[in-house]
N, C-alpha and C positions, 0 to 999 in steps of 0.2 A: 070578888076574888075567887079564883078556881081552887077548889079543895081536892087534893090528891088522896085517894084512899089506898092504903097498903093492901096488897092482895092477901087473901086469907090463906095461910099455910096450915095444912092439916097436920096435926101432931101425930108422930109415930107411936105406936103402942110398944109396950115393953117387949112383947114377943118379937116385934120387927127388929128392935135394937139387938136383942139376943141373937137373932138369926144372922144379922149382919156381922156381929162380933164373931159368931161361930164360923162364918164363911171366911173371914179374914184369918182367923186362927188356923183353919184347915189349909188355907192357901200357903201360909208361912210354914206350917208343919210339913206339907208336901214338898215344899222347896228344900227344907232341911233333909228330909228323907231322900229326895232325889240326889242331893249333893253327897250324902253319906254313901248311897249306893254307887255313885260314880267313883268316889274315892276308894271304896272297897274293891270295885272292879279293877281300878288302876293298881292298887296295892297287890291284889291277888295275881294280876298279870306280871307285875314286877317280881314278886316273890317266886313265881313259876320260872321266869327267865333266870333268876339268880340261882335257883335250886338246880336247874338243868346244867348251868355252867359249873356250879360247884360239884355236881355229881360227876361230870366228865373229868374235872381236875383230880378229884379224889380217886376215881376209878383208874385213871392213867397211872397214878402213883401206886395203886394196889398191885399193878403188874410190875412196875419198876422195883418195888421193895422185894418182891419174890425173886426177881433176877439177882438183886444184890445179895440176898440171903443165900442163894445158891452159890454165888461166887465166894462168899465168906465161909461157907461149909467146905468148899473145895480148898480154899486157902488154909483153913484149919488142918485139914488132912495133910497138906504139904508141910505145914509147920511141925506137925507131930513127927513126920518122917525126918525133918531136919534136926529137930531137938534130939531125937533118939540117936541119930548119926553123930551129932556133936558129943553126946554123952559116952557112947559105947563103941562106935565103929572106927575103923581105920580111915584116916583122912588122906591116905595116899591113893593115887591112881583113880581120882574121882572123874566122873563123866557128866554128860548132859542131864541125867536123871537128878543127880545132886544139884547141878547148876540150876535146873528148873525149880527145884524146891527153894533154893536161895532166892531166885528171882521172885517167886510167889511171896516169900516172906519179907524180903527187903525192898523190892522195887515196885510191887503191885500194891499200892496203898490207896490213893485217892479214888480209884475206880470202884472200890468196894464200899465207899461211904455213901449212904443214902441221904439225899437232901430233898425234903418234901416241897412241892409247889404250894404256894399259899397266896397266889395273886388274887383269887376270888375272895378268900377270907379277908385279906387286907382291904379289898374294895368294900366288902360288907362292913368292916369295922370303921373305916374312914368315912363312909357315907351314912353311918348309923342305920344301915339297912337290916340289922338283926331284928328290928322291931316288926318286920314283915312276917317273921316266923313265930307263930302263935303257939305251936306245939311245944310243950315242956320236954317231951322226949327228944325232939329235934334240937332244942336249945342245949340240953344236956349233952347230946352227942357231939355238937359243935364244940362245946366247952372241953370235953374230954379229948377231942381230936386236936384242938389247939394246944392243950397241955402236952400231949404226946409228941407233937412236932418240936416243942421247946425242949423236951427231955432228950430227944434224939440229937438235936443240935448241940446241946451241952455235952452229951456223951461223945459225939463225934470229935469235938474239940479236945476232950480228955484223951481219947484214943490217939488222935493225931499227935498230941504232945508226947505220948510214949514213943511213937515212931520218931519224932523229931529229936527228942532228947537222948534216945538210946540207939535205935536201929540205924539212924543216919550215920552216926559216928562209927558204928561197927562196920557199916557198909563201906564207907570211905577207906577204912583201915584194912579190911580183909576181902572185900568182894572182888571177884575176877571180872572186871569190866571188859577185858579182852575177849573172854569167852562170850559175853553178851553181844559184843560187836560182831563176832563170827556168826552166832546162831540167828541174829536179826539181820544179817547181811548189811551191817553197819547202819542200822536204823530203818532200812527199807521195809522190814517186817515189824509191825508194832508189837509191843509186849502183850497187848490184849489178844492179838491174832495168834501169837506164839503159844500162849498158855492155854488157849482154847483148841489148839491143834493136838491131835494124838501123836503126831510125828514131829520130831525135833532133830536137827542135825547133831551128830555125835562129835563133840570136841572135848578135849581134856579140860577139866575145871581145876584151877589151882588157887588156893588161898594166897592172897597177898600178905606179905609180912608174917608168914606162917610162924616164924620164931617168936613173934609177939602174941600169938593167939593163945588166949586162956580159954580152954574148952569148956570148963565148968561155968565160967562167967558168960561166955557166948550162949551156951545152952540155957542158962538162967534168963538171959535177955529174951530169947525166943519164947521160953516158957511163960514169962511175965506178959509178953505181948499176946500170946495165945489166950491167956486167962482174960485179958481185957477184951480181946476180939470176941471170944465166946460170950462174955458177959453182956457186951453191947448187943449181940445178936439175940440172945435169949431173953433179955430184959427190955431194953429200950426199943429194939426193932420189933420184937414180938408184941410189945405194948402198943406200938404204932399200928401193927397189923390188926390188932383187936379193935382199936379205936376207929381205924379206917373202915372195917367191916360194919361196925355199929353205925357210923354215919351214913354209909351207903344204904344200909337197911332202913334207917329212919327217913332218908330222902325218898327212897322207893315207896315207902308206906304212905308218906304224907303228900307226895306229889305225883303218885302213879307213874313213876319212871320205870322203864323196862330194865330187867336184869339181863343185859345182853352178854 
């Protein structure tokens, strides 16, 4: 009977086992490191893209808010003129200067309200992309900016309620819409174009239902709206301007964006 002999297998030394284990460990570790590097590169690229988009959105609004504030300052000046006329001046033989002040006060409302764009912020929130921003400074700036937007929206609603509950009724009762139809050529010239123009056609302005006009009450309504208007501008709008500036600065600092 033929006898089969098992081949002799040389046993590995402890050092050889240790070396093989070390090689496997290093291979696995390098795989993890490579994957982490890849993820970091992807996250950093995504964060840079979102930062650039957010920067453009916020920067655009930084220009718009200043335009709105400029309009509000001008409106406040016209309202002061109207309030003083209602308190002390004769309301006979009024012309387009008075009519323009009435138009600023009673008709020019929605165009002076600032509404911030927040499309990128919403995208960041919905996609949980805030995790890409590691900087505490930037996270705080985004938080302050979000709060300022909410405050502006709440205040806008409060301001508009004053207009809707008081000025609209006063306008329907006493405003001279015939004068407005004449100076706007029956709507061919927009109110925005008209108030931005230094020249306005001269037509008599006459209060409607003048016998029902309570000058003290009308002046009080204008004065109350003026207080609300100025409060919104000085507090909520200026608060937004500060938060906007803070966020733009943080984005430029953390993502090397140009201050164009």
